[in-house]
N, C-alpha and C positions, 0 to 999 in steps of 0.2 A: 297766661298766669302772670308773667310780670307786668304784662300791660296794662290787666284788672287791679295788679297790687299798685300801681303809679298812679292810676287815675284816680284808687279811693283813699290813697294818701293826698293828691293835690286837689281832691274834692273835699278832705276832711273838713271841719270846723278849723282846726288849727294850720292847715294848708294855708287856705281862703283867707283867713285872719292876716298871716305873715307876709302872703300875695299882695293882699290889696289895701293894709293899714300902710298909709306914707313913713310912720315912725317904729313898726313892728322891724323890719328889715333891718334898717341900718343900727336900731338898740341892740339887735339879736346877734348880728354880724360883729358890732364894738365889744360886746362879750365874748364872743368866739375867736375875736383875737386876741384878747386879754387872758385868757384860757389857755391859749396858746402860747401865748407868751412866757406865761408861769410855767408850762409844762416844759416847755423847751427849756428854757432857765434853770428849773430841778436837774431834767435829765443833763443839760448840759454841765453842771457843776459836777454830778457824779461821774461821767465821761472822762471828764479831763482829770479825774484823778484816777480812774481803771486805767488811761492813758499814761498816768503817772507825770502829769504839767502842772498839775495841782494839787493844794492841800494834802503832800506827800505826808507829812505828819500826822495825819488824821484816816485812822484806820478806816478801810472801804466798809467793811460791813457797819460801823457806827455811823459811818457817813447815810449809805444807803437810809438804814433805819430812822436817822433823822430826817431825809427829805422826803421818804415814802409815801407819809402823808399831803404833804403837799402835790406832791406828782398824782396822786390819784384825785385829789379833790380837782386838781386844774383837768385832769383826763375826761373825770365825770362831766363838770362844765363844758368841756370841748363836744364831747360827745352828743348832749343836750342840744348845747348852740348848734351844732350841726346838722344834727337831725330837723332842726325845726329850720334851718334856712334851705335843706334839701325836699321838705314837705313844701315850699313856697312852689318850687317847679321841680318837679322830680324829674319829670320825662329830660327836663336839661341839662338838671344836673346827669342823670343815667345815662346819656347819649354822650357826654362830655366825656373827652381824652385825659385830659388833665384830671377829672374827678375819678375814675377808673383809675387814672396812675397813683393817686393818692391812695386810695382804698386797698390798693395792693401793696402800697410803701407801708401802710398803716399794719396788714395783715406781717408783711416782715419784720417789723419793729418789736411786732408782738412774739415773733418766732425769735429773732434773735435774742430779746428778754428774757423768754422761757430757757431757752438754751445756757444762757450767762447763770442761771438761777439754778436750775436742776444740773448742768454739768460743769461748768468752770466755775461757779461758787463751792460746790461740793466738795471739788478736787483740786482746790487751791486753800491756801493758808489769806485770807483777803484780811485776815483780823490784826496783821504786822503793819508797822509804819513802813516808809520806804518804796522800791519800785515793785511795781505788782509783776505779775506772772505773764508771760507771752499773749498767752489766752484771753484774759484778762483786758491787757492792752488793746488786743486785736475787736473782743466783746464793744468797748468802749467806742472806738474809732467806727466799728460799724454803727452802731447806735448814732453817734453824730451825726455820720452821713446821709442814714435813712430819713433822719428828723430834720435833716435841711433839706432835704428832698421834699420831703412831707410837705416843708412850707413853701417850696419854691412853685411844688404843684397846687396847692391850695390858692396861691397867687394867681398862677395861669387860670384857676378854673374863671373867676373874676372877667378875665378879657377876652376869652374864649367861649362864654357863653350865648348859646341861643336864648333869646327874651321868651322865648314862648317852648 
């Protein structure tokens, strides 16, 4: 079943275009890297605040509301461009250990975010200035560490990819 899906993706018009057009892949990859930079930058601002290392006079909830739209737009850009890159060589990506690790880490980032919003944020007074509670600090530290690992795995993909 997975073989059929990978073959369909690779043989699709988009997959073929990205794989064969000499400019498509580098431009899409550039957009992917820019999206990731904006995504990580926006997440880092919030994570540093959660850890109590920056913007201590800015309430966490207010900061989150300010940054969240940028984060989601960048995330959507990264997902779309990442999907296009995947379509260019689905067998190569799917079989790549760094790619699989990156996907697992993205799921962990989502779980960390969900736990933060559903548990930590609801149980804490994050609308105050000053140092955040320990649970918020831990969520920020985990988020930052996971996203750094996502970026590292993403870079390793390019150096460990099979061309076929």
